KELUM-83917 format. One record per atom (N, C-alpha, C): x negated, y, z; residue in three letters. Coordinates in steps of 0.001 Angstrom, whole numbers, padded with zeros to 6 digits, always signed. Example, Ala and Ser with C-alpha at 12.3 -4.5 7.8 and 13.67 -1.06 7.14 Angstrom:
BEGIN
-013190-005690+007800ala/-012300-004500+007800ala/-013200-003300+007800ala/-012850-002250+007080ser/-013670-001060+007140ser/-012900+000030+007870ser/
This chain:
BEGIN
-040560+008182+018851met/-039713+009095+018069met/-038683+008285+017296met/-037403+008696+017403ser/-036329+007980+016726ser/-036392+008249+015224ser/-035768+007344+014464leu/-035778+007493+013015leu/-035031+008747+012538leu/-033831+009091+013087pro/-033197+010354+012670pro/-034080+011565+012953pro/-034821+011535+014069cys/-035724+012642+014380cys/-036874+012699+013371cys/-037338+011529+012938tyr/-038400+011469+011928tyr/-037929+012095+010618tyr/-036703+011770+010210val/-036148+012350+008984val/-036000+013864+009133val/-035551+014288+010292trp/-035357+015720+010550trp/-036682+016485+010479trp/-037739+015903+011050arg/-039044+016561+011020arg/-039587+016625+009598arg/-039331+015616+008816arg/-039731+015655+007409arg/-038953+016726+006636arg/-037752+017020+007094trp/-036873+017976+006420trp/-037222+019424+006758trp/-037763+019673+007954leu/-038008+021041+008407leu/-039038+021766+007543leu/-040093+021072+007146gly/-041124+021708+006331gly/-040589+022228+005004gly/-039944+021377+004188pro/-039351+021892+002941pro/-038310+022983+003166pro/-037562+022893+004279leu/-036570+023940+004565leu/-037253+025291+004767leu/-038324+025307+005554ala/-039040+026562+005807ala/-039641+027118+004519ala/-040245+026246+003719ile/-040868+026700+002470ile/-039816+027242+001508ile/-038702+026519+001362ala/-037651+026959+000442ala/-037032+028280+000912ala/-036819+028432+002221thr/-036244+029676+002749thr/-037168+030853+002480thr/-038457+030692+002776leu/-039408+031779+002543leu/-039520+032109+001058leu/-039493+031080+000207ala/-039593+031327-001231ala/-038381+032108-001742ala/-037191+031731-001305ile/-035980+032418-001769ile/-035932+033839-001226ile/-036295+034025+000048leu/-036338+035376+000613leu/-037371+036231-000114leu/-038507+035628-000463gly/-039521+036369-001206gly/-039016+036824-002565gly/-038295+035948-003251ile/-037729+036317-004552ile/-036718+037452-004404ile/-035843+037355-003389leu/-034858+038412-003158leu/-035526+039722-002770leu/-036602+039626-001966phe/-037334+040823-001559phe/-037957+041512-002770phe/-038601+040733-003639leu/-039230+041306-004823leu/-038193+041877-005786leu/-037032+041231-005841glu/-035974+041720-006733glu/-035498+043104-006298glu/-035203+043279-005004thr/-034753+044581-004516thr/-035860+045622-004594thr/-037086+045205-004305leu/-038205+046142-004355leu/-038479+046604-005781leu/-038401+045665-006736his/-038677+046016-008131his/-037686+047045-008654his/-036420+046907-008288gly/-035422+047852-008777gly/-035571+049244-008195gly/-036197+049360-007001ala/-036298+050658-006335ala/-037662+051316-006483ala/-038643+050606-007035val/-040008+051146-007117val/-040067+052476-007866val/-039450+052626-009058pro/-039548+053923-009750pro/-039030+055087-008918pro/-037934+054858-008194asp/-037376+055933-007368asp/-038310+056287-006223asp/-038876+055265-005559trp/-039809+055534-004454trp/-041046+056279-004953trp/-041557+055877-006104leu/-042750+056532-006648leu/-042462+057982-007029leu/-041284+058229-007585gln/-040932+059583-007977gln/-040860+060508-006772gln/-040388+059990-005643arg/-040263+060801-004435arg/-041528+060776-003579arg/-042548+060020-004010lys/-043822+059925-003292lys/-043608+059502-001837lys/-042778+058473-001673thr/-042467+057963-000342thr/-043631+057126+000174thr/-044017+057279+001453pro/-045111+056467+002008pro/-044810+054974+001909pro/-045863+054197+001699ala/-045691+052751+001528ala/-045087+052105+002769ala/-045448+052604+003956gly/-044884+052045+005187gly/-043383+052224+005265gly/-042889+053372+004817thr/-041435+053617+004822thr/-040730+052693+003840thr/-041320+052524+002661val/-040730+051636+001655val/-040674+050203+002178val/-041778+049754+002785leu/-041821+048393+003308leu/-040810+048202+004431leu/-040719+049187+005345ala/-039759+049079+006455ala/-038330+049020+005939ala/-038022+049816+004928tyr/-036669+049829+004377tyr/-036290+048467+003810tyr/-037173+047873+003011his/-036840+046601+002372his/-036899+045432+003353his/-037731+045517+004374leu/-037737+044473+005396leu/-036446+044497+006209leu/-035897+045693+006424leu/-034633+045796+007154leu/-033464+045215+006351leu/-033622+045155+005034leu/-032569+044556+004205leu/-032639+043034+004176leu/-033777+042456+004583leu/-033944+041005+004496leu/-032954+040216+005359leu/-032654+040637+006616pro/-031684+039835+007391pro/-030348+039649+006680pro/-029930+040631+005903gly/-028688+040492+005150gly/-028766+039496+004020gly/-029988+039083+003646arg/-030166+038086+002588arg/-030203+036661+003135arg/-030274+036500+004454leu/-030347+035151+005030leu/-029130+034297+004681leu/-027889+034833+004729pro/-026748+033990+004345pro/-026795+033531+002890pro/-027543+034233+002045ile/-027712+033785+000664ile/-028810+032730+000574ile/-029884+032939+001338ala/-031061+032077+001228ala/-030849+030709+001866ala/-030191+030654+003017phe/-030136+029398+003761phe/-029341+028301+003063phe/-028149+028561+002487pro/-027459+027452+001797pro/-028292+026858+000667pro/-028920+027723-000138ala/-029753+027214-001227ala/-030964+026463-000686ala/-031557+026981+000400ala/-032736+026329+000975ala/-032374+024964+001571ala/-031228+024870+002231val/-030787+023589+002791val/-030558+022580+001680val/-029942+023030+000590phe/-029699+022123-000541phe/-031015+021611-001122phe/-031964+022520-001372val/-033246+022129-001975val/-034027+021226-001027val/-034077+021588+000264ala/-034840+020787+001233ala/-034233+019394+001391ala/-032905+019306+001430ser/-032255+018002+001571ser/-032476+017154+000332ser/-032365+017774-000832leu/-032569+017044-002081leu/-033996+016508-002160leu/-034964+017334-001793phe/-036367+016932-001874phe/-036709+015874-000831phe/-036340+016133+000434thr/-036739+015226+001519thr/-036074+013869+001393thr/-034765+013854+001252leu/-034063+012575+001188leu/-034382+011834-000104leu/-034617+012585-001197gly/-035014+011931-002432gly/-036366+011242-002297gly/-037313+011898-001614arg/-038621+011282-001407arg/-038521+010051-000510arg/-037693+010145+000521leu/-037528+008999+001423leu/-036860+007833+000709leu/-035895+008128-000157cys/-035257+007051-000917cys/-036229+006445-001926cys/-037010+007295-002556gln/-037960+006805-003547gln/-039015+005911-002903gln/-039397+006232-001683gly/-040362+005408-000962gly/-039737+004245-000219gly/-038452+004008-000404arg/-037709+002910+000215arg/-037652+003030+001744arg/-037922+004218+002276glu/-037831+004397+003726glu/-036379+004415+004185glu/-035499+005013+003376ile/-034072+005005+003710ile/-033555+003574+003712ile/-033999+002789+002750leu/-033585+001383+002680leu/-034016+000622+003931leu/-035227+000914+004418ala/-035705+000258+005639ala/-034879+000675+006852ala/-034484+001960+006909met/-033655+002433+008023met/-032280+001786+007975met/-031724+001618+006769arg/-030437+000940+006653arg/-030555-000512+007084arg/-031673-001138+006750ala/-031889-002530+007166ala/-032053-002639+008670ala/-032521-001562+009303ala/-032678-001562+010763ala/-031359-001325+011483ala/-030273-001106+010737gly/-028957-000965+011351gly/-028432+000452+011419gly/-029145+001426+010854leu/-028676+002814+010888leu/-027722+003074+009728leu/-026626+003738+010022ser/-025692+004138+008974ser/-026220+005394+008280ser/-025734+005711+007080pro/-026194+006933+006409pro/-025966+008193+007236pro/-024834+008264+007952trp/-024576+009437+008780trp/-025540+009510+009952trp/-025905+008375+010494ala/-026848+008380+011614ala/-028239+008820+011162ala/-028609+008491+009938ile/-029933+008871+009440ile/-030086+010386+009388ile/-029018+011088+009013val/-029097+012552+008886val/-028425+013250+010076val/-028339+012539+011202arg/-027645+013110+012359arg/-028275+014435+012793arg/-029565+014490+012946trp/-030224+015709+013393trp/-030131+016815+012340trp/-030167+016442+011082ile/-030045+017440+010020ile/-028640+018038+010030ile/-027637+017197+010241arg/-026255+017696+010294arg/-026086+018709+011403arg/-026575+018393+012589trp/-026459+019332+013705trp/-027245+020609+013438trp/-028363+020493+012748ser/-029164+021687+012424ser/-028420+022609+011472ser/-027747+022039+010465thr/-027010+022892+009531thr/-025834+023582+010222thr/-025177+022901+011148leu/-024099+023544+011902leu/-024644+024662+012779leu/-025813+024437+013389ala/-026431+025483+014218ala/-026836+026682+013361ala/-027353+026429+012162ile/-027721+027529+011262ile/-026489+028325+010866ile/-025388+027635+010556ala/-024148+028330+010179ala/-023647+029210+011324ala/-023680+028688+012557ala/-023237+029481+013704ala/-024158+030676+013933ala/-025466+030475+013780ala/-026414+031569+013962ala/-026210+032663+012915ala/-025940+032269+011674leu/-025711+033260+010622leu/-024450+034076+010913leu/-023425+033420+011426leu/-022198+034139+011762leu/-022448+035149+012881leu/-023246+034765+013879leu/-023595+035689+014955leu/-024454+036837+014436leu/-025355+036544+013520leu/-026181+037601+012934leu/-025330+038619+012192leu/-024280+038148+011527his/-023400+039056+010797his/-022693+040028+011738his/-022396+039578+012955cys/-021600+040404+013861cys/-022364+041612+014394cys/-023680+041500+014558phe/-024406+042641+015123phe/-025772+042902+014500phe/-026739+041968+014569pro/-028096+042322+014121pro/-028188+042747+012659pro/-027464+042064+011765ile/-027529+042436+010357ile/-026955+043829+010138ile/-025817+044120+010802ala/-025225+045451+010679ala/-026168+046518+011234ala/-026838+046224+012351leu/-027769+047181+012947leu/-028951+047436+012011leu/-029483+046362+011411ala/-030609+046516+010481ala/-030203+047323+009255ala/-029009+047079+008739glu/-028572+047814+007556glu/-028273+049274+007888glu/-027787+049551+009102asp/-027602+050945+009513asp/-028936+051670+009574asp/-029955+050979+010107arg/-031278+051583+010178arg/-031852+051802+008768arg/-031611+050850+007874ala/-032057+051017+006487ala/-031351+052200+005830ala/-030064+052382+006107ser/-029327+053528+005549ser/-029881+054840+006075ser/-030284+054838+007367ala/-030872+056053+007935ala/-032192+056396+007245ala/-033013+055385+006945ile/-034272+055623+006226ile/-033983+056151+004830ile/-032978+055584+004166trp/-032634+056025+002822trp/-032188+057487+002827trp/-031358+057862+003784glu/-030874+059241+003843glu/-031998+060200+004204glu/-032937+059743+005053ala/-034054+060614+005421ala/-034959+060906+004230ala/-035031+059984+003275thr/-035898+060171+002105thr/-035154+060697+000884thr/-033834+060508+000836his/-033058+060904-000337his/-032049+062010-000056his/-031962+062448+001198gly/-030967+063441+001541gly/-029647+062795+001915gly/-028604+063593+002214pro/-027303+063046+002602pro/-026763+062084+001560pro/-026151+060999+002051ser/-025673+059968+001131ser/-024491+060437+000298ser/-023735+061432+000785leu/-022567+061912+000052leu/-022676+063425-000084leu/-023552+063865-000965ser/-023741+065296-001179ser/-022709+065873-002136ser/-021927+065021-002783his/-020907+065474-003715his/-019542+065428-003033his/-018560+066182-003537pro/-017222+066127-002931pro/-016614+064728-003052pro/-015910+064307-002015ile/-015278+062998-002010ile/-013812+063143-001620ile/-013026+062172-002031ala/-011625+062075-001630ala/-011461+060789-000836ala/-010704+060869+000251tyr/-010532+059694+001108tyr/-009080+059597+001548tyr/-008477+058457+001292asp/-007124+058161+001768asp/-007256+057389+003067asp/-006883+058021+004170gly/-007066+057404+005476gly/-006031+056362+005837gly/-005078+056058+004939his/-004041+055051+005200his/-003212+055409+006446his/-003194+056702+006783arg/-002376+057173+007904arg/-001475+058321+007453arg/-001207+058370+006163gly/-000396+059456+005632gly/-001183+060731+005423gly/-002516+060628+005317arg/-003361+061809+005133arg/-004319+061599+003967arg/-004574+062668+003242leu/-005562+062664+002177leu/-006618+063718+002485leu/-007885+063285+002455trp/-009009+064173+002757trp/-009766+064495+001475trp/-010143+065769+001325leu/-011085+066203+000302leu/-012225+066899+001024leu/-013421+066331+000926leu/-014547+066801+001728leu/-015725+067166+000849leu/-016469+068192+001301gly/-017717+068540+000653gly/-018830+067643+001155gly/-020027+068139+001181gln/-021190+067347+001595gln/-020951+066737+002966gln/-020884+065403+003027leu/-020500+064687+004241leu/-021699+063963+004825leu/-021883+064121+006131asp/-022877+063335+006843asp/-022259+062854+008141asp/-023078+062353+009047gly/-022535+061795+010271gly/-021963+062813+011238gly/-022240+064110+011018asn/-021794+065152+011936asn/-020661+066010+011405asn/-020269+065803+010148gly/-019192+066603+009594gly/-019363+066829+008113gly/-018773+067953+007625ala/-018798+068251+006205ala/-018896+069756+006004ala/-019385+070161+004843thr/-019519+071590+004559thr/-018176+072243+004258thr/-017195+071467+003815ser/-015854+071990+003574ser/-014865+070848+003742ser/-013614+071209+004024ala/-012591+070182+004240ala/-011236+070699+003796ala/-010482+069809+003176phe/-009106+070090+002801phe/-008307+068836+003106phe/-007318+068950+004003val/-006546+067804+004472val/-005079+068036+004149val/-004457+067037+003565val/-003018+067062+003301val/-002398+065904+004060val/-001415+066192+004909glu/-000733+065147+005654glu/+000759+065401+005642glu/+001525+064317+005789met/+002976+064405+005789met/+003485+064500+007209met/+004208+065563+007489asp/+004842+065742+008793asp/+006327+065450+008626asp/+006904+064485+009369pro/+008331+064152+009187pro/+009255+065333+009418pro/+008845+066281+010253ala/+009728+067404+010593ala/+009637+068531+009568ala/+008430+068910+009196thr/+008255+070096+008353thr/+007785+069770+006942thr/+007563+068503+006639gly/+007088+068146+005314gly/+005576+068176+005234gly/+005009+068344+004056pro/+003549+068293+003910pro/+002878+069484+004597pro/+001729+069215+005203arg/+000948+070266+005846arg/-000436+070291+005212arg/-000902+071481+004866his/-002204+071662+004249his/-003138+072331+005252his/-004324+071774+005400ile/-005346+072358+006267ile/-006594+072557+005425ile/-007062+073802+005360arg/-008268+074109+004587arg/-009272+074803+005492arg/-010504+074309+005457ala/-011530+074841+006351ala/-012821+075053+005579ala/-013544+076097+005981glu/-014854+076370+005381glu/-015897+075354+005822glu/-015738+074845+007048arg/-016693+073880+007585arg/-015975+072984+008576arg/-016405+071726+008664ala/-015806+070760+009583ala/-016912+070078+010374ala/-016683+069909+011661ser/-017670+069267+012533ser/-016993+068147+013302ser/-017694+067023+013443phe/-017162+065885+014188phe/-018035+065689+015424phe/-017462+066006+016609arg/-018212+065921+017862arg/-017365+065221+018912arg/-017985+064291+019630asn/-017309+063566+020721asn/-016003+062925+020270asn/-016005+062410+019055gly/-014834+061703+018554gly/-013690+062593+018121gly/-013918+063923+017941thr/-012850+064853+017587thr/-013329+065784+016486thr/-012434+066098+015563trp/-012741+067017+014474trp/-012507+068460+014930trp/-013464+069323+014639ser/-013328+070771+014836ser/-013497+071435+013473ser/-012510+072261+013091phe/-012553+072974+011816phe/-012849+074446+012075phe/-013609+075061+011169phe/-014001+076461+011297phe/-013534+077222+010058phe/-013080+078474+010302gln/-012509+079298+009230gln/-011368+078533+008576gln/-010295+078336+009361val/-009215+077419+009012val/-007981+078190+008540val/-007374+077706+007466trp/-006057+078172+007033trp/-005103+076978+007054trp/-003924+077193+007641glu/-002916+076129+007726glu/-001650+076572+007000glu/-000987+075623+006399arg/+000294+075915+005757arg/+001132+074654+005798arg/+002333+074734+006402asp/+003226+073579+006445asp/+004246+073682+005322asp/+005189+072749+005330gly/+006153+072687+004239gly/+007022+073919+004146gly/+007464+074460+005273ser/+008326+075644+005241ser/+007576+076866+004733ser/+006286+076966+005113ala/+005494+078116+004641ala/+005244+078027+003143ala/+005092+076826+002631ile/+004876+076657+001197ile/+006115+077106+000421ile/+007312+076740+000938leu/+008551+077098+000242leu/+008832+078590+000322leu/+008522+079199+001475ser/+008819+080624+001656ser/+007738+081530+001082ser/+006558+080971+000825gly/+005470+081782+000296gly/+004800+082641+001337gly/+004986+082367+002639arg/+004357+083172+003687arg/+002853+082989+003687arg/+002147+083980+004179gln/+000704+083900+004298gln/+000341+082855+005343gln/-000549+081910+005046pro/-000887+080877+006022pro/-001644+081459+007210pro/-001405+080916+008403pro/-002138+081398+009586pro/-003622+081063+009477pro/-004440+081917+010081phe/-005890+081764+010027phe/-006430+081547+011434phe/-007402+080615+011571phe/-008066+080352+012849phe/-009575+080354+012618phe/-010286+081035+013492ala/-011747+081003+013410ala/-012273+079611+013725ala/-011640+078944+014679glu/-012003+077562+015028glu/-010774+076887+015612glu/-010565+075641+015230lys/-009438+074890+015765lys/-009809+073422+015860lys/-009424+072795+016970ile/-009686+071369+017200ile/-008435+070586+016820ile/-008640+069441+016137tyr/-007536+068592+015679tyr/-007687+067193+016279tyr/-007153+066964+017478pro/-007284+065629+018079pro/-006482+064557+017363pro/-005510+064949+016519thr/-004696+063940+015822thr/-005399+063378+014593thr/-006446+064016+014125leu/-007200+063517+012981leu/-008212+062497+013489leu/-007887+061235+013343val/-008690+060172+013956val/-009670+059530+012982val/-009633+059899+011694glu/-010608+059361+010749glu/-012006+059864+011114glu/-012979+058985+011032thr/-014339+059333+011411thr/-015221+059460+010156thr/-016313+060244+010241pro/-017239+060304+009096pro/-017779+058937+008706pro/-018017+058076+009695arg/-018518+056737+009381arg/-017508+055966+008536arg/-016242+056068+008912glu/-015193+055378+008156glu/-015130+055886+006724glu/-015245+057203+006550met/-015166+057777+005206met/-016383+057413+004375met/-017557+057422+004996arg/-018767+057092+004252arg/-018786+055620+003854arg/-018318+054740+004739leu/-018270+053321+004395leu/-017318+053061+003236leu/-016219+053822+003192ala/-015244+053619+002120ala/-015807+053989+000757ala/-016885+054796+000716gln/-017488+055182-000554gln/-018513+054165-001044gln/-018912+053225-000188arg/-019925+052248-000572arg/-019294+051084-001332arg/-020128+050362-002072arg/-019653+049169-002756arg/-019273+048106-001720arg/-018211+047370-002001val/-017718+046387-001040val/-018785+045325-000759val/-019535+044935-001773arg/-020532+043885-001590arg/-021708+044328-000722arg/-021850+045652-000497asp/-022937+046156+000339asp/-022527+046327+001793asp/-021276+046031+002124leu/-020778+046233+003485leu/-021080+045022+004349leu/-021417+045278+005607ser/-021694+044200+006547ser/-020395+043716+007191ser/-020511+042659+007968phe/-019363+042077+008654phe/-018686+043122+009546phe/-019501+043857+010301arg/-018957+044868+011215arg/-018326+046019+010439arg/-018944+046426+009328asp/-018381+047508+008521asp/-017011+047124+007968asp/-016879+045897+007508leu/-015612+045454+006939leu/-014509+045442+007989leu/-014823+044968+009182arg/-013817+044974+010249arg/-013427+046404+010607arg/-014402+047320+010570his/-014123+048722+010868his/-013188+049333+009827his/-013381+048989+008562leu/-012554+049548+007504leu/-011169+048915+007450leu/-011073+047650+007820leu/-009773+046966+007765leu/-008830+047420+008873leu/-009381+047957+009953arg/-008555+048297+011113arg/-007433+049286+010790arg/-007686+050401+010073pro/-006587+051352+009844pro/-005654+050995+008692pro/-006016+050001+007867ile/-005201+049693+006689ile/-004055+048776+007104ile/-002820+049147+006864pro/-001689+048318+007296pro/-001628+047005+006543pro/-001086+045947+007170pro/-000928+044661+006469pro/-000036+044821+005244pro/-000400+044104+004201gly/+000358+044184+002961gly/-000113+045250+002004gly/-000961+046162+002449asp/-001499+047195+001574asp/-002519+046570+000623asp/-002416+046907-000654ala/-003333+046344-001647ala/-004776+046739-001388ala/-004984+047848-000660ala/-006353+048279-000369ala/-007081+047313+000553ala/-006360+046448+001250arg/-006985+045475+002151arg/-007673+044344+001391arg/-007221+044064+000170ile/-007638+042841-000518ile/-009149+042743-000709ile/-009831+043743-001317pro/-011279+043564-001506pro/-012050+043454-000200pro/-011633+044207+000823tyr/-012330+044139+002106tyr/-012082+042804+002806tyr/-010822+042341+002797ala/-010506+041063+003427ala/-011188+039915+002694ala/-011229+039981+001369leu/-011885+038929+000590leu/-013376+038883+000894leu/-014007+040043+000992arg/-015431+040089+001308arg/-015696+039582+002727arg/-014823+039933+003668leu/-014983+039476+005049leu/-014910+037956+005136leu/-013899+037366+004503his/-013771+035909+004512his/-014900+035249+003731his/-015365+035910+002670ser/-016452+035339+001881ser/-017749+035277+002677ser/-017996+036282+003515leu/-019193+036253+004352leu/-019128+035088+005344leu/-017959+034900+005965ala/-017806+033778+006897ala/-017908+032450+006162ala/-017296+032365+004976ala/-017370+031129+004197ala/-018796+030864+003721ala/-019555+031935+003443gly/-020948+031760+003058gly/-021782+031140+004164gly/-021498+031528+005411cys/-022186+030893+006547cys/-021807+029418+006641cys/-020526+029124+006445ala/-020068+027737+006530ala/-020546+026886+005360ala/-021048+027515+004295ser/-021519+026742+003143ser/-022859+026057+003405ser/-023507+026352+004535val/-024774+025681+004849val/-024567+024173+005026val/-023650+023717+005903pro/-023421+022270+005954pro/-022813+021713+004670pro/-022063+022527+003921val/-021520+022058+002646val/-022649+021780+001662val/-023705+022614+001689ala/-024856+022383+000814ala/-025519+021047+001126ala/-025574+020689+002406leu/-026112+019373+002776leu/-025227+018263+002235leu/-023909+018437+002360leu/-022993+017407+001850leu/-023146+017225+000343leu/-023392+018318-000380cys/-023545+018215-001830cys/-024794+017441-002218cys/-025808+017430-001366ala/-027049+016725-001688ala/-026992+015250-001308ala/-026164+014888-000332leu/-026182+013522+000189leu/-025778+012441-000821leu/-024685+012599-001577pro/-024279+011476-002450pro/-025310+011120-003511pro/-026125+012076-003900phe/-027036+011860-005013phe/-028471+011586-004564phe/-028698+011582-003264thr/-030035+011275-002744thr/-029973+010098-001776thr/-029274+010311-000688leu/-029223+009280+000349leu/-028566+008008-000155leu/-027571+008162-001027ala/-026857+006980-001510ala/-027224+006605-002932ala/-027661+007582-003747gly/-027789+007291-005157gly/-029185+007147-005691gly/-030187+007695-005002ala/-031530+007717-005584ala/-032144+006345-005809ala/-031979+005346-004904pro/-032625+004064-005154pro/-032150+003391-006432pro/-030893+003587-006789arg/-030361+002907-007971arg/-030512+003740-009236arg/-030286+005022-009157arg/-030214+005853-010344arg/-031530+006543-010698arg/-032438+006634-009760gly/-033669+007367-010022gly/-033574+008771-009472gly/-034665+009261-008919ser/-034639+010551-008240ser/-034374+011698-009198ser/-034890+011628-010436leu/-034685+012716-011391leu/-033224+012839-011782leu/-032572+011713-012059leu/-031155+011741-012414leu/-030318+012213-011236leu/-030669+011768-010034ala/-029929+012190-008843ala/-030047+013695-008636ala/-031249+014234-008816ala/-031440+015669-008652ala/-030640+016457-009677ala/-030604+015988-010921ser/-029846+016687-011964ser/-028349+016632-011688ser/-027856+015518-011185gln/-026434+015403-010841gln/-026068+016339-009695gln/-026917+016383-008678ala/-026648+017257-007543ala/-026680+018722-007965ala/-027628+019077-008817thr/-027711+020463-009295thr/-026476+020826-010117thr/-025988+019896-010921ala/-024777+020151-011702ala/-023579+020387-010791ala/-023486+019608-009719cys/-022383+019800-008769cys/-022482+021152-008072cys/-023702+021568-007718leu/-023878+022870-007084leu/-023519+023992-008055leu/-023880+023830-009331phe/-023528+024827-010337phe/-022014+024918-010489phe/-021334+023773-010457ala/-019871+023774-010531ala/-019264+024484-009319ala/-019911+024334-008163phe/-019432+025025-006958phe/-019508+026538-007134phe/-020608+027042-007702phe/-020745+028481-007899phe/-019740+028991-008934phe/-019472+028205-009969leu/-018455+028597-010947leu/-017076+028680-010299leu/-016753+027678-009475leu/-015466+027687-008780leu/-015378+028874-007832leu/-016482+029174-007146asn/-016481+030304-006218asn/-016236+031614-006966asn/-016887+031789-008118gly/-016658+033002-008902gly/-015230+033107-009403gly/-014646+031975-009828leu/-013265+031977-010289leu/-012311+032355-009160leu/-012533+031793-007983cys/-011665+032107-006841cys/-011794+033572-006429cys/-012995+034141-006542gln/-013166+035562-006233gln/-012329+036426-007182gln/-012348+036077-008466val/-011556+036826-009436val/-010064+036684-009144val/-009620+035468-008841leu/-008205+035249-008529leu/-007801+035970-007251leu/-008707+036008-006282gly/-008408+036716-005044gly/-008273+038212-005268gly/-009186+038802-006033leu/-009101+040232-006321leu/-007873+040553-007169leu/-007470+039594-008013gly/-006283+039792-008840gly/-004975+039485-008136gly/-005045+039183-006824arg/-003863+038911-005994arg/-003139+037654-006425arg/-003858+036751-007127ala/-003253+035478-007510ala/-003241+034499-006346ala/-004097+034712-005357met/-004104+033899-004148met/-004557+034755-002979met/-004181+034398-001748pro/-004593+035186-000588pro/-006113+035226-000455pro/-006664+036308+000109pro/-008120+036412+000249pro/-008743+035257+001027pro/-008087+034809+002098ala/-008641+033714+002891ala/-008731+032428+002074ala/-007695+032163+001283val/-007697+030958+000444val/-008775+031059-000628val/-008890+032226-001260ala/-009884+032407-002322ala/-011300+032240-001793ala/-011549+032653-000554ala/-012897+032566+000000ala/-013245+031158+000472ala/-012277+030447+001055trp/-012572+029154+001666trp/-012294+027957+000766trp/-011529+028148-000305leu/-011188+027019-001178leu/-012416+026353-001802leu/-013419+027107-002316pro/-014586+026419-002881pro/-015300+025529-001878pro/-015458+025998-000634asn/-016091+025164+000393asn/-015292+023895+000643asn/-013966+024051+000736ala/-013117+022892+001024ala/-013184+021868-000114ala/-013098+022336-001354leu/-013140+021408-002479leu/-014512+020766-002635leu/-015567+021556-002475ala/-016921+021004-002610ala/-017205+019991-001516ala/-016799+020300-000286gly/-017016+019360+000815gly/-016230+018076+000630gly/-014957+018211+000220ala/-014130+017016+000019ala/-014667+016157-001126ala/-015103+016790-002208thr/-015653+016033-003340thr/-016939+015318-002952thr/-017808+016015-002225ala/-019063+015402-001797ala/-018808+014217-000873ala/-017859+014357+000054leu/-017539+013249+000957leu/-016968+012066+000188leu/-016146+012344-000828tyr/-015573+011258-001627tyr/-016677+010456-002314tyr/-017581+011144-003004phe/-018674+010449-003694phe/-019605+009758-002725phe/-019805+010371-001564phe/-020714+009750-000578phe/-020150+008435-000086phe/-018875+008444+000311his/-018276+007207+000814his/-018111+006170-000300his/-017902+006634-001512arg/-017777+005695-002619arg/-019124+004987-002889arg/-020206+005710-002786arg/-021513+005122-003089arg/-022085+004323-001932arg/-021645+004621-000716thr/-022180+003894+000433thr/-021260+002770+000855thr/
């Protein structure tokens, strides 16, 4: 067994333990906040457990960077303290060669997390939403307003995946001016909206005061907004998955201020996956290069301080991104770039 493989095998155990511990903490945190509601509704324990387990895949991008940092700090610090790293350096291995397998593992984890965001995490969260609606009723039982970014404004009653109990649509027609559509009930079937008990009034009818035409049922193929799109727009941005964000960004034109929170969240999710190898870089200067001289406790405290500074910078960039002080892509990726560059500088300086 090669020495880099030996280091990698020593690293896998702490990585697994740290990942499970962080996921357990996140699981208990979400469960604790929802327990009173579940108890009030007398929800079966199996349903509660299934719901919270389905939310766990979405916590992996949070757990893995922290777990990689803790595992690298612990493993490499122990190897440095036992002078094993010193022996490997004496055998002719460079610091990068010692962590070669760990580096490739962090890149593989980052790629896997990005793939998970594209489909499995979104699928799990959709299933969790279905369980929530089955136990709590429709997610949007109150009237909602939705700007479809297509020159239309929707006012809807109780909305679910199949339609709404009432609908009022205002859209701008270049020829006749604003058009009002009011319906007692709306149904969404086969990708098309069908309105029932419909009254229509265009701009000329509004000016003349004519009685609006009435239809018992009318299909509107030009109304392309979907119930899923409207329901996602009502959720908190931080609760949206990678696929949901791409779905919501599609109809919003470039340059529209409404794109900013969604684009920032989308880039932040991708940057969060890429922070896995950055977490390894943050641990290297203070363990692989610094522990023999400075002591493992001091090295751990220095590395933790640098990680804390990274989170502060990330929060600052998020605020600047939402405030339109910098583009969303820059706000999301700048902390990774600065943290990685700083870690590489200290690493090369110490080695």
